[in-house]
C-alpha positions as a Markdown table, in Angstrom:
| # | Residue | x | y | z |
|---|---|---|---|---|
| 1 | Phe | 20.7 | 6.0 | -4.1 |
| 2 | Arg | 24.5 | 6.3 | -4.7 |
| 3 | Ala | 24.9 | 2.5 | -4.6 |
| 4 | His | 22.5 | 2.3 | -7.5 |
| 5 | Gly | 24.5 | 4.9 | -9.5 |
| 6 | Asp | 22.3 | 7.9 | -8.8 |
| 7 | Glu | 23.3 | 11.3 | -7.5 |
| 8 | Ala | 22.1 | 12.0 | -3.9 |
| 9 | Val | 22.7 | 15.1 | -1.9 |
| 10 | Val | 22.2 | 15.2 | 1.9 |
| 11 | Leu | 21.2 | 18.8 | 2.8 |
| 12 | Asp | 20.7 | 20.5 | 6.1 |
| 13 | Tyr | 18.3 | 22.9 | 4.5 |
| 14 | Leu | 18.4 | 25.3 | 7.5 |
| 15 | Lys | 22.0 | 26.1 | 6.6 |
| 16 | Leu | 20.7 | 27.8 | 3.5 |
| 17 | Ala | 19.6 | 30.6 | 5.8 |
| 18 | Gly | 23.0 | 30.5 | 7.5 |
| 19 | Glu | 25.1 | 28.3 | 9.7 |
| 20 | Lys | 23.9 | 30.1 | 12.8 |
| 21 | Val | 20.2 | 29.4 | 12.0 |
| 22 | Ser | 20.9 | 25.6 | 11.7 |
| 23 | Arg | 23.0 | 25.6 | 14.9 |
| 24 | Thr | 20.5 | 27.6 | 16.9 |
| 25 | Val | 17.5 | 25.4 | 16.0 |
| 26 | Gly | 19.5 | 22.2 | 16.8 |
| 27 | Asn | 20.8 | 23.5 | 20.1 |
| 28 | Val | 17.4 | 24.7 | 21.3 |
| 29 | Tyr | 16.0 | 21.2 | 20.8 |
| 30 | Val | 19.0 | 19.4 | 22.4 |
| 31 | Glu | 19.3 | 21.7 | 25.4 |
| 32 | Thr | 15.6 | 21.7 | 26.1 |
| 33 | Val | 15.6 | 17.9 | 26.1 |
| 34 | Lys | 18.7 | 17.6 | 28.2 |
| 35 | Val | 17.8 | 20.3 | 30.8 |
| 36 | Ala | 14.0 | 20.1 | 30.9 |
| 37 | Pro | 12.6 | 16.9 | 29.3 |
| 38 | Gly | 9.4 | 17.5 | 31.1 |
| 39 | Leu | 9.1 | 20.9 | 29.4 |
| 40 | Phe | 9.6 | 19.2 | 26.0 |
| 41 | Gly | 6.8 | 16.7 | 26.9 |
| 42 | Leu | 4.5 | 19.7 | 27.8 |
| 43 | Leu | 5.3 | 21.4 | 24.5 |
| 44 | Tyr | 4.6 | 18.1 | 22.7 |
| 45 | Lys | 1.1 | 18.0 | 24.3 |
| 46 | Ile | 0.5 | 21.6 | 23.4 |
| 47 | Gly | 1.5 | 20.8 | 19.9 |
| 48 | Met | -1.0 | 18.0 | 19.7 |
| 49 | Leu | -3.7 | 20.4 | 21.0 |
| 50 | Val | -2.7 | 23.1 | 18.5 |
| 51 | Ser | -2.7 | 20.7 | 15.6 |
| 52 | Arg | -6.4 | 19.8 | 16.4 |
| 53 | Leu | -7.6 | 23.4 | 16.9 |
| 54 | Leu | -5.7 | 25.4 | 14.2 |
| 55 | Arg | -5.7 | 24.8 | 10.5 |
| 56 | Arg | -2.2 | 26.1 | 10.2 |
| 57 | Ser | 0.2 | 26.3 | 13.2 |
| 58 | Pro | 3.0 | 28.7 | 14.0 |
| 59 | Val | 5.4 | 26.0 | 13.0 |
| 60 | Tyr | 4.0 | 26.2 | 9.5 |
| 61 | Tyr | 4.5 | 29.9 | 9.2 |
| 62 | Val | 8.0 | 29.9 | 10.7 |
| 63 | Asn | 9.2 | 27.2 | 8.3 |
| 64 | Gly | 7.5 | 29.0 | 5.5 |
| 65 | Lys | 10.2 | 31.6 | 5.8 |
| 66 | Met | 12.7 | 29.0 | 4.5 |
| 67 | Ala | 10.8 | 28.8 | 1.1 |
| 68 | Val | 12.7 | 31.6 | -0.5 |
| 69 | Tyr | 16.1 | 29.9 | 0.3 |
| 70 | Leu | 15.0 | 26.5 | -0.8 |
| 71 | Ala | 13.5 | 27.8 | -4.0 |
| 72 | Ala | 16.8 | 29.5 | -4.8 |
| 73 | Tyr | 18.7 | 26.3 | -4.1 |
| 74 | Leu | 16.5 | 24.2 | -6.3 |
| 75 | Lys | 16.8 | 26.6 | -9.1 |
| 76 | Lys | 20.6 | 26.2 | -9.0 |
| 77 | His | 20.5 | 22.5 | -8.1 |
| 78 | Pro | 17.4 | 20.9 | -9.8 |
| 79 | Ala | 16.3 | 17.6 | -8.3 |
| 80 | Asp | 13.9 | 14.8 | -9.3 |
| 81 | Val | 12.8 | 14.0 | -5.8 |
| 82 | Ile | 13.0 | 15.6 | -2.3 |
| 83 | Val | 13.0 | 13.1 | 0.5 |
| 84 | Met | 12.4 | 14.6 | 3.9 |
| 85 | Pro | 12.9 | 12.6 | 7.1 |
| 86 | His | 11.9 | 15.6 | 9.2 |
| 87 | Leu | 8.8 | 17.8 | 9.6 |
| 88 | Tyr | 10.4 | 21.2 | 9.1 |
| 89 | Pro | 11.3 | 20.9 | 5.4 |
| 90 | Ala | 7.9 | 19.2 | 4.8 |
| 91 | Glu | 6.2 | 22.4 | 6.2 |
| 92 | Thr | 8.4 | 24.5 | 3.9 |
| 93 | Ile | 7.5 | 22.6 | 0.7 |
| 94 | Thr | 3.8 | 22.8 | 1.7 |
| 95 | Tyr | 4.1 | 26.6 | 1.9 |
| 96 | Met | 5.9 | 26.6 | -1.5 |
| 97 | Lys | 3.1 | 24.5 | -3.0 |
| 98 | Arg | 0.4 | 26.8 | -1.8 |
| 99 | Lys | 2.3 | 29.8 | -3.2 |
| 100 | Gly | 2.5 | 28.0 | -6.6 |
| 101 | Met | 6.3 | 27.5 | -6.6 |
| 102 | Lys | 7.6 | 24.7 | -8.8 |
| 103 | Leu | 8.6 | 21.5 | -7.0 |
| 104 | Pro | 9.7 | 18.0 | -7.9 |
| 105 | Leu | 8.2 | 14.9 | -6.3 |
| 106 | Thr | 8.1 | 15.4 | -2.5 |
| 107 | Val | 8.3 | 12.5 | -0.1 |
| 108 | Ala | 8.2 | 12.7 | 3.7 |
| 109 | Val | 9.7 | 9.9 | 5.9 |
| 110 | Met | 8.1 | 9.5 | 9.3 |
| 111 | Thr | 10.7 | 8.4 | 11.8 |
| 112 | Asp | 8.6 | 7.8 | 14.9 |
| 113 | Tyr | 6.0 | 5.1 | 15.6 |
| 114 | Thr | 3.2 | 7.7 | 15.9 |
| 115 | Cys | 1.9 | 10.7 | 14.0 |
| 116 | Ile | 3.7 | 13.6 | 15.7 |
| 117 | Pro | 2.0 | 17.1 | 15.8 |
| 118 | Phe | 1.7 | 19.1 | 12.6 |
| 119 | Trp | 2.3 | 16.3 | 10.0 |
| 120 | Glu | -1.4 | 16.6 | 9.1 |
| 121 | Glu | -0.9 | 20.2 | 7.9 |
| 122 | Thr | 1.8 | 19.3 | 5.4 |
| 123 | Asp | 1.1 | 18.4 | 1.8 |
| 124 | Cys | 3.7 | 16.0 | 0.5 |
| 125 | Asp | 3.1 | 13.7 | -2.5 |
| 126 | Tyr | 3.8 | 10.7 | -0.4 |
| 127 | Tyr | 4.5 | 9.7 | 3.3 |
| 128 | Ile | 6.7 | 6.8 | 4.1 |
| 129 | Thr | 5.4 | 5.3 | 7.4 |
| 130 | Pro | 7.1 | 3.1 | 9.9 |
| 131 | His | 4.3 | 0.5 | 10.0 |
| 132 | Lys | 0.9 | -0.2 | 8.5 |
| 133 | Lys | -0.7 | -0.4 | 12.0 |
| 134 | Leu | -0.1 | 3.3 | 12.3 |
| 135 | His | -2.2 | 4.2 | 9.2 |
| 136 | Pro | -5.6 | 4.5 | 11.0 |
| 137 | Glu | -4.1 | 7.1 | 13.4 |
| 138 | Ile | -2.5 | 9.0 | 10.5 |
| 139 | Ile | -5.6 | 8.9 | 8.3 |
| 140 | Lys | -7.7 | 10.1 | 11.3 |
| 141 | Arg | -5.4 | 13.1 | 11.6 |
| 142 | Gly | -6.1 | 14.1 | 8.0 |
| 143 | Ile | -3.5 | 12.6 | 5.7 |
| 144 | Pro | -5.1 | 10.7 | 2.8 |
| 145 | Ala | -4.7 | 6.9 | 2.7 |
| 146 | Tyr | -3.5 | 6.9 | -0.9 |
| 147 | Lys | -0.4 | 8.9 | 0.1 |
| 148 | Leu | 0.8 | 6.4 | 2.8 |
| 149 | Lys | 3.4 | 3.8 | 2.0 |
| 150 | Ala | 4.3 | 1.5 | 4.9 |
| 151 | Phe | 7.9 | 0.7 | 3.9 |
| 152 | Gly | 9.3 | 1.3 | 7.4 |
| 153 | Ile | 12.1 | 3.5 | 8.6 |
| 154 | Pro | 15.2 | 3.3 | 6.4 |
| 155 | Val | 18.4 | 2.2 | 8.2 |
| 156 | Ser | 22.0 | 1.9 | 7.4 |
| 157 | Arg | 23.0 | -1.0 | 5.1 |
| 158 | Gln | 25.5 | -2.1 | 7.8 |
| 159 | Cys | 22.6 | -3.0 | 10.1 |
| 160 | Arg | 21.3 | -5.4 | 7.4 |
| 161 | Glu | 24.6 | -7.2 | 6.8 |
| 162 | Asp | 24.6 | -10.9 | 7.6 |
| 163 | Ile | 27.2 | -11.0 | 10.3 |
| 164 | Ser | 27.0 | -13.5 | 13.2 |
| 165 | Arg | 27.6 | -12.5 | 16.8 |
| 166 | Glu | 30.8 | -14.5 | 16.8 |
| 167 | Gln | 32.1 | -12.7 | 13.7 |
| 168 | Ala | 31.1 | -9.3 | 15.1 |
| 169 | Arg | 32.9 | -10.0 | 18.4 |
| 170 | Asp | 36.1 | -11.1 | 16.6 |
| 171 | Met | 36.0 | -7.9 | 14.6 |
| 172 | Leu | 35.6 | -5.8 | 17.9 |
| 173 | Gly | 38.0 | -7.9 | 20.0 |
| 174 | Met | 35.3 | -9.0 | 22.4 |
| 175 | Glu | 35.3 | -12.2 | 24.5 |
| 176 | Gln | 33.2 | -15.0 | 22.9 |
| 177 | Glu | 32.3 | -16.7 | 26.2 |
| 178 | Lys | 30.9 | -13.6 | 27.9 |
| 179 | Lys | 27.5 | -12.1 | 27.7 |
| 180 | Tyr | 27.3 | -8.4 | 26.9 |
| 181 | Phe | 24.9 | -5.6 | 27.8 |
| 182 | Leu | 25.1 | -2.7 | 25.4 |
| 183 | Leu | 24.2 | 0.8 | 26.8 |
| 184 | Ala | 23.6 | 3.4 | 24.1 |
| 185 | Ala | 24.0 | 6.9 | 25.6 |
| 186 | Gly | 24.3 | 9.9 | 23.3 |
| 187 | Ser | 24.1 | 13.6 | 23.8 |
| 188 | Met | 20.7 | 13.6 | 25.5 |
| 189 | Gly | 20.7 | 10.6 | 27.7 |
| 190 | Thr | 23.6 | 11.2 | 30.1 |
| 191 | Lys | 21.9 | 11.0 | 33.5 |
| 192 | Ala | 19.7 | 8.0 | 32.7 |
| 193 | Ile | 22.5 | 5.9 | 31.2 |
| 194 | Val | 24.8 | 6.5 | 34.1 |
| 195 | His | 22.1 | 5.4 | 36.5 |
| 196 | Ile | 21.4 | 2.3 | 34.4 |
| 197 | Leu | 25.2 | 1.5 | 34.4 |
| 198 | Glu | 25.4 | 1.7 | 38.1 |
| 199 | Leu | 22.4 | -0.5 | 38.7 |
| 200 | Leu | 23.6 | -3.1 | 36.1 |
| 201 | Leu | 27.0 | -3.3 | 37.8 |
| 202 | Ala | 25.3 | -4.1 | 41.1 |
| 203 | Met | 22.9 | -6.7 | 39.6 |
| 204 | Arg | 25.0 | -8.4 | 36.9 |
| 205 | Ser | 26.7 | -11.8 | 37.2 |
| 206 | Lys | 30.5 | -12.2 | 36.8 |
| 207 | Lys | 30.0 | -13.6 | 33.3 |
| 208 | Glu | 28.4 | -10.4 | 32.1 |
| 209 | Asn | 30.3 | -7.4 | 30.7 |
| 210 | Leu | 29.1 | -4.0 | 29.7 |
| 211 | Val | 29.8 | -1.8 | 26.6 |
| 212 | Val | 28.8 | 1.9 | 26.9 |
| 213 | Ile | 28.6 | 3.9 | 23.7 |
| 214 | Cys | 29.1 | 7.5 | 24.7 |
| 215 | Gly | 29.0 | 8.9 | 21.2 |
| 216 | Ser | 30.1 | 12.5 | 20.7 |
| 217 | Asn | 29.5 | 13.1 | 24.5 |
| 218 | Gln | 33.1 | 13.6 | 25.5 |
| 219 | Lys | 32.1 | 14.9 | 28.9 |
| 220 | Leu | 30.2 | 11.6 | 29.7 |
| 221 | Lys | 33.1 | 9.5 | 28.5 |
| 222 | Lys | 35.7 | 11.3 | 30.6 |
| 223 | Lys | 33.4 | 11.1 | 33.7 |
| 224 | Leu | 32.9 | 7.4 | 33.3 |
| 225 | Gln | 36.6 | 6.8 | 32.6 |
| 226 | Gln | 37.6 | 8.4 | 35.8 |
| 227 | Lys | 35.0 | 6.4 | 37.8 |
| 228 | Tyr | 35.5 | 3.0 | 36.1 |
| 229 | Lys | 39.1 | 3.0 | 35.0 |
| 230 | Asn | 39.9 | -0.1 | 37.0 |
| 231 | Arg | 36.7 | -2.1 | 36.1 |
| 232 | Lys | 37.7 | -4.5 | 33.2 |
| 233 | Glu | 34.1 | -5.5 | 32.8 |
| 234 | Val | 33.2 | -2.0 | 31.5 |
| 235 | Thr | 34.2 | -1.0 | 28.0 |
| 236 | Leu | 33.7 | 2.7 | 27.1 |
| 237 | Val | 33.4 | 3.7 | 23.5 |
| 238 | Gly | 33.3 | 7.3 | 22.2 |
| 239 | Tyr | 32.1 | 8.3 | 18.8 |
| 240 | Thr | 32.1 | 5.3 | 16.5 |
| 241 | Lys | 31.2 | 4.2 | 13.0 |
| 242 | Lys | 31.0 | 0.6 | 14.2 |
| 243 | Met | 27.6 | 0.9 | 16.0 |
| 244 | Pro | 26.0 | -1.8 | 13.7 |
| 245 | Leu | 28.8 | -4.2 | 14.8 |
| 246 | Tyr | 28.2 | -3.5 | 18.5 |
| 247 | Leu | 24.5 | -4.2 | 17.9 |
| 248 | Lys | 25.3 | -7.5 | 16.4 |
| 249 | Ala | 28.0 | -8.4 | 19.0 |
| 250 | Cys | 26.0 | -7.8 | 22.2 |
| 251 | Asp | 23.2 | -9.8 | 23.8 |
| 252 | Val | 20.9 | -7.0 | 25.1 |
| 253 | Ile | 20.7 | -3.2 | 24.4 |
| 254 | Phe | 19.5 | -0.5 | 26.8 |
| 255 | Thr | 18.5 | 2.5 | 24.8 |
| 256 | Lys | 16.1 | 5.4 | 24.7 |
| 257 | Pro | 13.1 | 4.7 | 22.5 |
| 258 | Gly | 14.1 | 6.9 | 19.6 |
| 259 | Gly | 12.4 | 5.8 | 16.4 |
| 260 | Leu | 15.6 | 5.4 | 14.4 |
| 261 | Thr | 17.7 | 3.8 | 17.1 |
| 262 | Ser | 15.0 | 1.3 | 18.0 |
| 263 | Thr | 14.6 | 0.4 | 14.3 |
| 264 | Glu | 18.3 | -0.1 | 13.9 |
| 265 | Ala | 18.4 | -2.4 | 16.9 |
| 266 | Ala | 15.4 | -4.4 | 15.7 |
| 267 | Val | 16.9 | -4.8 | 12.2 |
| 268 | Ser | 20.2 | -5.9 | 13.7 |
| 269 | Gly | 18.4 | -8.5 | 15.8 |
| 270 | Ile | 19.2 | -7.6 | 19.4 |
| 271 | Pro | 16.8 | -7.8 | 22.3 |
| 272 | Ile | 15.8 | -4.3 | 23.4 |
| 273 | Val | 15.3 | -2.8 | 26.9 |
| 274 | His | 13.8 | 0.7 | 26.5 |
| 275 | Ile | 14.9 | 3.1 | 29.2 |
| 276 | Arg | 13.0 | 6.3 | 30.3 |
| 277 | Pro | 11.7 | 8.1 | 27.2 |
| 278 | Ile | 11.8 | 11.8 | 26.5 |
| 279 | Pro | 8.1 | 12.6 | 27.0 |
| 280 | Gly | 6.3 | 12.8 | 23.7 |
| 281 | Cys | 7.0 | 10.7 | 20.6 |
| 282 | Glu | 9.5 | 8.5 | 22.4 |
| 283 | Thr | 6.7 | 7.5 | 24.8 |
| 284 | Glu | 4.7 | 6.4 | 21.9 |
| 285 | Asn | 7.7 | 4.6 | 20.3 |
| 286 | Arg | 8.1 | 2.6 | 23.5 |
| 287 | Arg | 4.4 | 1.8 | 23.7 |
| 288 | Phe | 4.4 | 0.6 | 20.1 |
| 289 | Phe | 7.4 | -1.7 | 20.5 |
| 290 | Arg | 6.2 | -3.2 | 23.8 |
| 291 | Met | 2.7 | -3.7 | 22.3 |
| 292 | Leu | 4.1 | -5.8 | 19.5 |
| 293 | Gly | 6.6 | -7.7 | 21.8 |
| 294 | Met | 9.7 | -6.1 | 20.3 |
| 295 | Ser | 11.1 | -4.7 | 23.5 |
| 296 | Val | 10.7 | -4.7 | 27.3 |
| 297 | Ser | 10.9 | -1.8 | 29.8 |
| 298 | Gly | 9.9 | -0.8 | 33.3 |
| 299 | Lys | 8.4 | 2.1 | 35.1 |
| 300 | Thr | 11.6 | 2.9 | 36.9 |
| 301 | Ala | 15.3 | 2.5 | 36.2 |
| 302 | Ile | 15.4 | -0.4 | 38.6 |
| 303 | Gly | 12.5 | -2.0 | 36.8 |
| 304 | Gln | 14.2 | -1.5 | 33.5 |
| 305 | Val | 17.5 | -3.1 | 34.7 |
| 306 | Val | 15.6 | -6.1 | 36.3 |
| 307 | Ser | 13.9 | -6.6 | 32.9 |
| 308 | Gly | 17.2 | -6.6 | 31.1 |
| 309 | Val | 18.9 | -9.0 | 33.5 |
| 310 | Arg | 16.0 | -11.4 | 33.3 |
| 311 | Leu | 15.9 | -11.1 | 29.5 |
| 312 | Ile | 19.6 | -11.9 | 29.0 |
| 313 | His | 19.0 | -15.3 | 30.8 |
| 314 | Asp | 15.6 | -16.1 | 29.2 |
| 315 | Glu | 16.3 | -17.8 | 25.8 |
| 316 | Lys | 12.6 | -18.4 | 25.1 |
| 317 | Lys | 11.7 | -14.7 | 25.6 |
| 318 | Val | 14.7 | -13.6 | 23.5 |
| 319 | Lys | 13.6 | -15.9 | 20.7 |
| 320 | Arg | 10.0 | -14.5 | 20.8 |
| 321 | Met | 11.3 | -11.0 | 20.8 |
| 322 | Leu | 13.6 | -11.5 | 17.9 |
| 323 | Glu | 10.8 | -13.2 | 15.9 |
| 324 | Ala | 8.5 | -10.2 | 16.6 |
| 325 | Gln | 11.2 | -7.8 | 15.4 |
| 326 | Lys | 11.8 | -9.8 | 12.3 |
| 327 | Arg | 8.0 | -10.0 | 11.6 |
| 328 | Glu | 7.1 | -6.4 | 12.3 |
| 329 | Ile | 10.2 | -4.4 | 11.1 |
| 330 | Asn | 11.2 | -4.2 | 7.4 |
| 331 | Pro | 15.0 | -4.3 | 7.1 |
| 332 | Asp | 14.8 | -3.3 | 3.4 |
| 333 | Ala | 12.8 | 0.0 | 3.8 |
| 334 | Ser | 15.5 | 2.0 | 2.0 |
| 335 | Glu | 15.5 | -0.4 | -1.0 |
| 336 | Glu | 11.8 | -0.3 | -1.2 |
| 337 | Leu | 11.7 | 3.4 | -1.0 |
| 338 | Tyr | 14.4 | 3.7 | -3.8 |
| 339 | Tyr | 12.5 | 1.4 | -6.2 |
| 340 | Phe | 9.2 | 3.1 | -5.5 |
| 341 | Leu | 10.6 | 6.5 | -6.2 |
| 342 | Asn | 12.2 | 5.3 | -9.4 |
| 343 | Thr | 8.9 | 3.8 | -10.6 |
| 344 | Glu | 6.9 | 6.9 | -9.5 |
| 345 | Lys | 9.4 | 9.2 | -11.2 |
| 346 | Arg | 8.9 | 7.4 | -14.5 |
| 347 | Ile | 5.1 | 7.5 | -14.1 |
| 348 | Val | 5.3 | 11.3 | -13.5 |
| 349 | Asn | 7.5 | 11.7 | -16.5 |
| 350 | Val | 5.1 | 9.7 | -18.7 |
| 351 | Arg | 2.2 | 11.8 | -17.5 |
| 352 | Phe | 4.1 | 14.9 | -18.3 |
| 353 | Thr | 5.0 | 13.6 | -21.8 |
| 354 | Glu | 1.4 | 12.6 | -22.5 |
| 355 | Asn | 0.2 | 16.1 | -21.4 |
| 356 | Met | 2.7 | 17.8 | -23.6 |
| 357 | Lys | 1.5 | 15.7 | -26.6 |
| 358 | Lys | -2.1 | 16.7 | -25.9 |
| 359 | Met | -1.1 | 20.3 | -25.7 |
| 360 | His | 0.8 | 20.1 | -29.0 |
| 361 | Lys | -2.1 | 18.5 | -30.8 |
């Protein structure tokens, strides 16, 4: 939006109710996933059941309490469009609509390759979906077909830049003649990524190096530094803004099947090995990618590592996978969304003007 000269505000709308509210909600999710991923999977299944049985879930009523804060914010900061890549604000604006509160154009962006629980009880003007093959599932859940736009999941412009592997490696100071496994950790994948790293070190050849992205997880980085400080084949990276470069520089990525991470990898054109998913939407993301030939995986960590080691040496399979990623994933989702919203905004304004003329007559 800003690149086109428009004004765009990124808002954590939970902060409107206070910093503590936003932090608490975020921490509950992260800690549940880290400590008890099985519990999160159970809650996901319960959510699917509740979404089938109840017309309006507890999630709807809890997020409805944010309506008063969001209404006050919009009164002070009018907007033409609200874009929501998360369920919670979509629940809030649905509550606001039903209460007759004034709202601009509302657009939800689905960021998983499935219809997660409770999307069907929201009432946005449009829903940006990751892929047209998901539409039958979404429509079956109750969202009208005319509201669905299969633009894909928007990713950073850096992921779409035309940079060769050689150029990316030069920029990162990596060796050109080596092959590189990229391990994307993060705050919620510590144990899984450490196990994958240990197995890869045992199975790799001498010509294969490893890059581990620890992100903001300083505890993980410190632990790995102590253990692998004398292993030159292991590069540890903390929080970095150069993730798109690492995606383009490496030969294979091991990552959890998050919707956004998987999309970024596919747009960047790197073969994907999906490691153990957090039960729920990540399970569906992995299933979708594997079904369309965009990633490989395994039932166990050993199976996942074996799949990755085989993949890095199988040029034909790599080529097929990259072709599938290019065929199925739209790299220009953010651009298409931008132009669609501009067109739709003008249509809305025209309708409004015509209605005002009729009323005047």
